[in-house]
CHARMM-style PDB file with segment names, atoms N, HN, CA, C and O in Angstrom:
ATOM      1  N   MET     1      39.147 -20.828  -9.379  1.00  0.00      PROA
ATOM      2  CA  MET     1      38.051 -20.305  -8.590  1.00  0.00      PROA
ATOM      3  C   MET     1      38.147 -20.853  -7.177  1.00  0.00      PROA
ATOM      4  O   MET     1      38.450 -22.029  -6.977  1.00  0.00      PROA
ATOM      5  N   ALA     2      37.891 -20.005  -6.211  1.00  0.00      PROA
ATOM      6  HN  ALA     2      37.644 -19.049  -6.374  1.00  0.00      PROA
ATOM      7  CA  ALA     2      38.010 -20.402  -4.811  1.00  0.00      PROA
ATOM      8  C   ALA     2      36.878 -21.346  -4.413  1.00  0.00      PROA
ATOM      9  O   ALA     2      35.760 -21.274  -4.923  1.00  0.00      PROA
ATOM     10  N   GLU     3      37.209 -22.205  -3.508  1.00  0.00      PROA
ATOM     11  HN  GLU     3      38.118 -22.263  -3.094  1.00  0.00      PROA
ATOM     12  CA  GLU     3      36.226 -23.152  -2.967  1.00  0.00      PROA
ATOM     13  C   GLU     3      35.317 -22.406  -1.979  1.00  0.00      PROA
ATOM     14  O   GLU     3      35.805 -21.669  -1.122  1.00  0.00      PROA
ATOM     15  N   HSD     4      34.007 -22.597  -2.098  1.00  0.00      PROA
ATOM     16  HN  HSD     4      33.611 -23.196  -2.794  1.00  0.00      PROA
ATOM     17  CA  HSD     4      33.052 -21.940  -1.196  1.00  0.00      PROA
ATOM     18  C   HSD     4      33.001 -22.701   0.117  1.00  0.00      PROA
ATOM     19  O   HSD     4      32.838 -23.921   0.136  1.00  0.00      PROA
ATOM     20  N   LYS     5      33.141 -21.967   1.218  1.00  0.00      PROA
ATOM     21  HN  LYS     5      33.274 -20.976   1.203  1.00  0.00      PROA
ATOM     22  CA  LYS     5      33.036 -22.572   2.551  1.00  0.00      PROA
ATOM     23  C   LYS     5      31.919 -21.862   3.299  1.00  0.00      PROA
ATOM     24  O   LYS     5      31.978 -20.653   3.520  1.00  0.00      PROA
ATOM     25  N   HSD     6      30.919 -22.609   3.679  1.00  0.00      PROA
ATOM     26  HN  HSD     6      30.871 -23.591   3.499  1.00  0.00      PROA
ATOM     27  CA  HSD     6      29.730 -22.066   4.333  1.00  0.00      PROA
ATOM     28  C   HSD     6      30.089 -21.395   5.661  1.00  0.00      PROA
ATOM     29  O   HSD     6      30.793 -21.973   6.489  1.00  0.00      PROA
ATOM     30  N   GLY     7      29.593 -20.161   5.853  1.00  0.00      PROA
ATOM     31  HN  GLY     7      29.021 -19.692   5.180  1.00  0.00      PROA
ATOM     32  CA  GLY     7      29.751 -19.480   7.122  1.00  0.00      PROA
ATOM     33  C   GLY     7      31.006 -18.641   7.266  1.00  0.00      PROA
ATOM     34  O   GLY     7      31.251 -18.110   8.349  1.00  0.00      PROA
ATOM     35  N   GLU     8      31.817 -18.497   6.217  1.00  0.00      PROA
ATOM     36  HN  GLU     8      31.618 -18.929   5.337  1.00  0.00      PROA
ATOM     37  CA  GLU     8      33.055 -17.738   6.319  1.00  0.00      PROA
ATOM     38  C   GLU     8      32.948 -16.324   5.756  1.00  0.00      PROA
ATOM     39  O   GLU     8      33.898 -15.551   5.879  1.00  0.00      PROA
ATOM     40  N   MET     9      31.840 -15.967   5.152  1.00  0.00      PROA
ATOM     41  HN  MET     9      31.068 -16.594   5.051  1.00  0.00      PROA
ATOM     42  CA  MET     9      31.703 -14.649   4.538  1.00  0.00      PROA
ATOM     43  C   MET     9      31.479 -13.585   5.614  1.00  0.00      PROA
ATOM     44  O   MET     9      30.736 -13.808   6.570  1.00  0.00      PROA
ATOM     45  N   ASP    10      32.126 -12.427   5.451  1.00  0.00      PROA
ATOM     46  HN  ASP    10      32.730 -12.246   4.674  1.00  0.00      PROA
ATOM     47  CA  ASP    10      31.935 -11.310   6.368  1.00  0.00      PROA
ATOM     48  C   ASP    10      30.642 -10.599   5.988  1.00  0.00      PROA
ATOM     49  O   ASP    10      30.540 -10.026   4.904  1.00  0.00      PROA
ATOM     50  N   THR    11      29.663 -10.635   6.872  1.00  0.00      PROA
ATOM     51  HN  THR    11      29.745 -11.101   7.754  1.00  0.00      PROA
ATOM     52  CA  THR    11      28.347 -10.055   6.578  1.00  0.00      PROA
ATOM     53  C   THR    11      28.109  -8.751   7.328  1.00  0.00      PROA
ATOM     54  O   THR    11      26.963  -8.332   7.488  1.00  0.00      PROA
ATOM     55  N   THR    12      29.163  -8.113   7.784  1.00  0.00      PROA
ATOM     56  HN  THR    12      30.094  -8.454   7.654  1.00  0.00      PROA
ATOM     57  CA  THR    12      29.016  -6.874   8.561  1.00  0.00      PROA
ATOM     58  C   THR    12      28.300  -5.791   7.754  1.00  0.00      PROA
ATOM     59  O   THR    12      27.400  -5.130   8.271  1.00  0.00      PROA
ATOM     60  N   ALA    13      28.689  -5.605   6.501  1.00  0.00      PROA
ATOM     61  HN  ALA    13      29.421  -6.141   6.081  1.00  0.00      PROA
ATOM     62  CA  ALA    13      28.076  -4.563   5.664  1.00  0.00      PROA
ATOM     63  C   ALA    13      26.597  -4.857   5.430  1.00  0.00      PROA
ATOM     64  O   ALA    13      25.768  -3.949   5.489  1.00  0.00      PROA
ATOM     65  N   GLN    14      26.265  -6.113   5.167  1.00  0.00      PROA
ATOM     66  HN  GLN    14      26.939  -6.850   5.119  1.00  0.00      PROA
ATOM     67  CA  GLN    14      24.867  -6.467   4.939  1.00  0.00      PROA
ATOM     68  C   GLN    14      24.040  -6.262   6.204  1.00  0.00      PROA
ATOM     69  O   GLN    14      22.899  -5.806   6.127  1.00  0.00      PROA
ATOM     70  N   GLU    15      24.598  -6.592   7.358  1.00  0.00      PROA
ATOM     71  HN  GLU    15      25.525  -6.962   7.420  1.00  0.00      PROA
ATOM     72  CA  GLU    15      23.874  -6.424   8.621  1.00  0.00      PROA
ATOM     73  C   GLU    15      23.620  -4.945   8.909  1.00  0.00      PROA
ATOM     74  O   GLU    15      22.532  -4.583   9.357  1.00  0.00      PROA
ATOM     75  N   LYS    16      24.615  -4.086   8.658  1.00  0.00      PROA
ATOM     76  HN  LYS    16      25.499  -4.380   8.295  1.00  0.00      PROA
ATOM     77  CA  LYS    16      24.436  -2.648   8.884  1.00  0.00      PROA
ATOM     78  C   LYS    16      23.390  -2.085   7.926  1.00  0.00      PROA
ATOM     79  O   LYS    16      22.586  -1.238   8.314  1.00  0.00      PROA
ATOM     80  N   THR    17      23.398  -2.551   6.676  1.00  0.00      PROA
ATOM     81  HN  THR    17      24.052  -3.239   6.361  1.00  0.00      PROA
ATOM     82  CA  THR    17      22.417  -2.090   5.704  1.00  0.00      PROA
ATOM     83  C   THR    17      21.016  -2.509   6.123  1.00  0.00      PROA
ATOM     84  O   THR    17      20.079  -1.717   6.029  1.00  0.00      PROA
ATOM     85  N   PHE    18      20.864  -3.746   6.582  1.00  0.00      PROA
ATOM     86  HN  PHE    18      21.626  -4.389   6.658  1.00  0.00      PROA
ATOM     87  CA  PHE    18      19.562  -4.234   7.020  1.00  0.00      PROA
ATOM     88  C   PHE    18      19.063  -3.465   8.240  1.00  0.00      PROA
ATOM     89  O   PHE    18      17.883  -3.127   8.324  1.00  0.00      PROA
ATOM     90  N   GLU    19      19.972  -3.187   9.198  1.00  0.00      PROA
ATOM     91  HN  GLU    19      20.931  -3.462   9.130  1.00  0.00      PROA
ATOM     92  CA  GLU    19      19.579  -2.408  10.376  1.00  0.00      PROA
ATOM     93  C   GLU    19      19.117  -1.017   9.976  1.00  0.00      PROA
ATOM     94  O   GLU    19      18.138  -0.508  10.523  1.00  0.00      PROA
ATOM     95  N   GLY    20      19.808  -0.397   9.029  1.00  0.00      PROA
ATOM     96  HN  GLY    20      20.603  -0.810   8.584  1.00  0.00      PROA
ATOM     97  CA  GLY    20      19.408   0.924   8.549  1.00  0.00      PROA
ATOM     98  C   GLY    20      18.060   0.888   7.859  1.00  0.00      PROA
ATOM     99  O   GLY    20      17.228   1.775   8.053  1.00  0.00      PROA
ATOM    100  N   PHE    21      17.847  -0.146   7.048  1.00  0.00      PROA
ATOM    101  HN  PHE    21      18.523  -0.866   6.891  1.00  0.00      PROA
ATOM    102  CA  PHE    21      16.572  -0.300   6.347  1.00  0.00      PROA
ATOM    103  C   PHE    21      15.428  -0.487   7.336  1.00  0.00      PROA
ATOM    104  O   PHE    21      14.372   0.129   7.188  1.00  0.00      PROA
ATOM    105  N   MET    22      15.631  -1.330   8.340  1.00  0.00      PROA
ATOM    106  HN  MET    22      16.488  -1.830   8.460  1.00  0.00      PROA
ATOM    107  CA  MET    22      14.583  -1.573   9.323  1.00  0.00      PROA
ATOM    108  C   MET    22      14.303  -0.313  10.149  1.00  0.00      PROA
ATOM    109  O   MET    22      13.151  -0.026  10.476  1.00  0.00      PROA
ATOM    110  N   SER    23      15.342   0.427  10.481  1.00  0.00      PROA
ATOM    111  HN  SER    23      16.278   0.194  10.215  1.00  0.00      PROA
ATOM    112  CA  SER    23      15.163   1.675  11.226  1.00  0.00      PROA
ATOM    113  C   SER    23      14.363   2.678  10.402  1.00  0.00      PROA
ATOM    114  O   SER    23      13.434   3.306  10.911  1.00  0.00      PROA
ATOM    115  N   MET    24      14.724   2.827   9.130  1.00  0.00      PROA
ATOM    116  HN  MET    24      15.478   2.317   8.717  1.00  0.00      PROA
ATOM    117  CA  MET    24      14.017   3.759   8.252  1.00  0.00      PROA
ATOM    118  C   MET    24      12.557   3.334   8.072  1.00  0.00      PROA
ATOM    119  O   MET    24      11.658   4.175   8.102  1.00  0.00      PROA
ATOM    120  N   THR    25      12.323   2.047   7.887  1.00  0.00      PROA
ATOM    121  HN  THR    25      13.053   1.364   7.863  1.00  0.00      PROA
ATOM    122  CA  THR    25      10.974   1.533   7.706  1.00  0.00      PROA
ATOM    123  C   THR    25      10.122   1.765   8.948  1.00  0.00      PROA
ATOM    124  O   THR    25       8.962   2.162   8.841  1.00  0.00      PROA
ATOM    125  N   THR    26      10.691   1.520  10.122  1.00  0.00      PROA
ATOM    126  HN  THR    26      11.633   1.198  10.209  1.00  0.00      PROA
ATOM    127  CA  THR    26       9.967   1.728  11.373  1.00  0.00      PROA
ATOM    128  C   THR    26       9.608   3.196  11.559  1.00  0.00      PROA
ATOM    129  O   THR    26       8.471   3.524  11.897  1.00  0.00      PROA
ATOM    130  N   LYS    27      10.579   4.082  11.337  1.00  0.00      PROA
ATOM    131  HN  LYS    27      11.503   3.816  11.062  1.00  0.00      PROA
ATOM    132  CA  LYS    27      10.328   5.516  11.485  1.00  0.00      PROA
ATOM    133  C   LYS    27       9.294   6.004  10.474  1.00  0.00      PROA
ATOM    134  O   LYS    27       8.436   6.819  10.812  1.00  0.00      PROA
ATOM    135  N   ALA    28       9.370   5.517   9.247  1.00  0.00      PROA
ATOM    136  HN  ALA    28      10.068   4.856   8.973  1.00  0.00      PROA
ATOM    137  CA  ALA    28       8.401   5.921   8.225  1.00  0.00      PROA
ATOM    138  C   ALA    28       6.998   5.442   8.596  1.00  0.00      PROA
ATOM    139  O   ALA    28       6.026   6.179   8.428  1.00  0.00      PROA
ATOM    140  N   THR    29       6.891   4.223   9.093  1.00  0.00      PROA
ATOM    141  HN  THR    29       7.681   3.625   9.228  1.00  0.00      PROA
ATOM    142  CA  THR    29       5.583   3.681   9.486  1.00  0.00      PROA
ATOM    143  C   THR    29       4.982   4.494  10.635  1.00  0.00      PROA
ATOM    144  O   THR    29       3.797   4.825  10.611  1.00  0.00      PROA
ATOM    145  N   ILE    30       5.793   4.810  11.628  1.00  0.00      PROA
ATOM    146  HN  ILE    30       6.756   4.542  11.647  1.00  0.00      PROA
ATOM    147  CA  ILE    30       5.310   5.620  12.747  1.00  0.00      PROA
ATOM    148  C   ILE    30       4.895   6.998  12.255  1.00  0.00      PROA
ATOM    149  O   ILE    30       3.865   7.523  12.677  1.00  0.00      PROA
ATOM    150  N   GLY    31       5.692   7.591  11.361  1.00  0.00      PROA
ATOM    151  HN  GLY    31       6.529   7.164  11.018  1.00  0.00      PROA
ATOM    152  CA  GLY    31       5.354   8.896  10.804  1.00  0.00      PROA
ATOM    153  C   GLY    31       4.049   8.881  10.037  1.00  0.00      PROA
ATOM    154  O   GLY    31       3.245   9.805  10.154  1.00  0.00      PROA
ATOM    155  N   ILE    32       3.836   7.847   9.258  1.00  0.00      PROA
ATOM    156  HN  ILE    32       4.490   7.097   9.163  1.00  0.00      PROA
ATOM    157  CA  ILE    32       2.599   7.733   8.477  1.00  0.00      PROA
ATOM    158  C   ILE    32       1.393   7.578   9.403  1.00  0.00      PROA
ATOM    159  O   ILE    32       0.349   8.187   9.171  1.00  0.00      PROA
ATOM    160  N   ILE    33       1.536   6.765  10.448  1.00  0.00      PROA
ATOM    161  HN  ILE    33       2.384   6.270  10.636  1.00  0.00      PROA
ATOM    162  CA  ILE    33       0.433   6.572  11.393  1.00  0.00      PROA
ATOM    163  C   ILE    33       0.103   7.881  12.105  1.00  0.00      PROA
ATOM    164  O   ILE    33      -1.068   8.232  12.254  1.00  0.00      PROA
ATOM    165  N   VAL    34       1.143   8.606  12.549  1.00  0.00      PROA
ATOM    166  HN  VAL    34       2.094   8.321  12.428  1.00  0.00      PROA
ATOM    167  CA  VAL    34       0.918   9.894  13.213  1.00  0.00      PROA
ATOM    168  C   VAL    34       0.237  10.863  12.254  1.00  0.00      PROA
ATOM    169  O   VAL    34      -0.684  11.578  12.648  1.00  0.00      PROA
ATOM    170  N   PHE    35       0.679  10.892  11.006  1.00  0.00      PROA
ATOM    171  HN  PHE    35       1.427  10.311  10.686  1.00  0.00      PROA
ATOM    172  CA  PHE    35       0.083  11.769  10.005  1.00  0.00      PROA
ATOM    173  C   PHE    35      -1.385  11.420   9.766  1.00  0.00      PROA
ATOM    174  O   PHE    35      -2.220  12.317   9.654  1.00  0.00      PROA
ATOM    175  N   LEU    36      -1.705  10.144   9.687  1.00  0.00      PROA
ATOM    176  HN  LEU    36      -1.026   9.416   9.779  1.00  0.00      PROA
ATOM    177  CA  LEU    36      -3.088   9.723   9.475  1.00  0.00      PROA
ATOM    178  C   LEU    36      -3.973  10.089  10.667  1.00  0.00      PROA
ATOM    179  O   LEU    36      -5.119  10.501  10.487  1.00  0.00      PROA
ATOM    180  N   ILE    37      -3.446   9.940  11.879  1.00  0.00      PROA
ATOM    181  HN  ILE    37      -2.515   9.605  12.025  1.00  0.00      PROA
ATOM    182  CA  ILE    37      -4.211  10.339  13.064  1.00  0.00      PROA
ATOM    183  C   ILE    37      -4.443  11.848  13.039  1.00  0.00      PROA
ATOM    184  O   ILE    37      -5.550  12.311  13.316  1.00  0.00      PROA
ATOM    185  N   PHE    38      -3.399  12.618  12.707  1.00  0.00      PROA
ATOM    186  HN  PHE    38      -2.501  12.242  12.482  1.00  0.00      PROA
ATOM    187  CA  PHE    38      -3.540  14.073  12.607  1.00  0.00      PROA
ATOM    188  C   PHE    38      -4.572  14.441  11.561  1.00  0.00      PROA
ATOM    189  O   PHE    38      -5.397  15.327  11.785  1.00  0.00      PROA
ATOM    190  N   LEU    39      -4.536  13.772  10.426  1.00  0.00      PROA
ATOM    191  HN  LEU    39      -3.867  13.052  10.244  1.00  0.00      PROA
ATOM    192  CA  LEU    39      -5.491  14.044   9.344  1.00  0.00      PROA
ATOM    193  C   LEU    39      -6.914  13.747   9.814  1.00  0.00      PROA
ATOM    194  O   LEU    39      -7.839  14.505   9.524  1.00  0.00      PROA
ATOM    195  N   ALA    40      -7.082  12.657  10.531  1.00  0.00      PROA
ATOM    196  HN  ALA    40      -6.330  12.041  10.767  1.00  0.00      PROA
ATOM    197  CA  ALA    40      -8.417  12.284  11.019  1.00  0.00      PROA
ATOM    198  C   ALA    40      -8.933  13.312  12.021  1.00  0.00      PROA
ATOM    199  O   ALA    40     -10.124  13.622  12.028  1.00  0.00      PROA
ATOM    200  N   LEU    41      -8.061  13.836  12.856  1.00  0.00      PROA
ATOM    201  HN  LEU    41      -7.093  13.584  12.850  1.00  0.00      PROA
ATOM    202  CA  LEU    41      -8.488  14.819  13.857  1.00  0.00      PROA
ATOM    203  C   LEU    41      -8.806  16.175  13.223  1.00  0.00      PROA
ATOM    204  O   LEU    41      -9.732  16.856  13.664  1.00  0.00      PROA
ATOM    205  N   VAL    42      -8.064  16.569  12.212  1.00  0.00      PROA
ATOM    206  HN  VAL    42      -7.312  16.015  11.854  1.00  0.00      PROA
ATOM    207  CA  VAL    42      -8.248  17.868  11.570  1.00  0.00      PROA
ATOM    208  C   VAL    42      -9.450  17.832  10.627  1.00  0.00      PROA
ATOM    209  O   VAL    42     -10.163  18.829  10.509  1.00  0.00      PROA
ATOM    210  N   ALA    43      -9.684  16.726   9.966  1.00  0.00      PROA
ATOM    211  HN  ALA    43      -9.105  15.917  10.062  1.00  0.00      PROA
ATOM    212  CA  ALA    43     -10.733  16.631   8.956  1.00  0.00      PROA
ATOM    213  C   ALA    43     -12.132  16.567   9.570  1.00  0.00      PROA
ATOM    214  O   ALA    43     -13.120  16.810   8.877  1.00  0.00      PROA
ATOM    215  N   VAL    44     -12.223  16.252  10.830  1.00  0.00      PROA
ATOM    216  HN  VAL    44     -11.420  16.055  11.393  1.00  0.00      PROA
ATOM    217  CA  VAL    44     -13.540  16.108  11.461  1.00  0.00      PROA
ATOM    218  C   VAL    44     -14.125  17.423  11.852  1.00  0.00      PROA
ATOM    219  OT1 VAL    44     -15.229  17.471  12.394  1.00  0.00      PROA
TER     220      VAL     44
END
């Protein structure tokens, strides 16, 4: 078994996945807020 050395792992794939997740989460949150504002304006 290989010896573990801290800081040598390539984290490029994990970083891209996290960036995609954060982008999707941000867009979904903005979409939900816009939808709720639209709902509030139409329902009144």
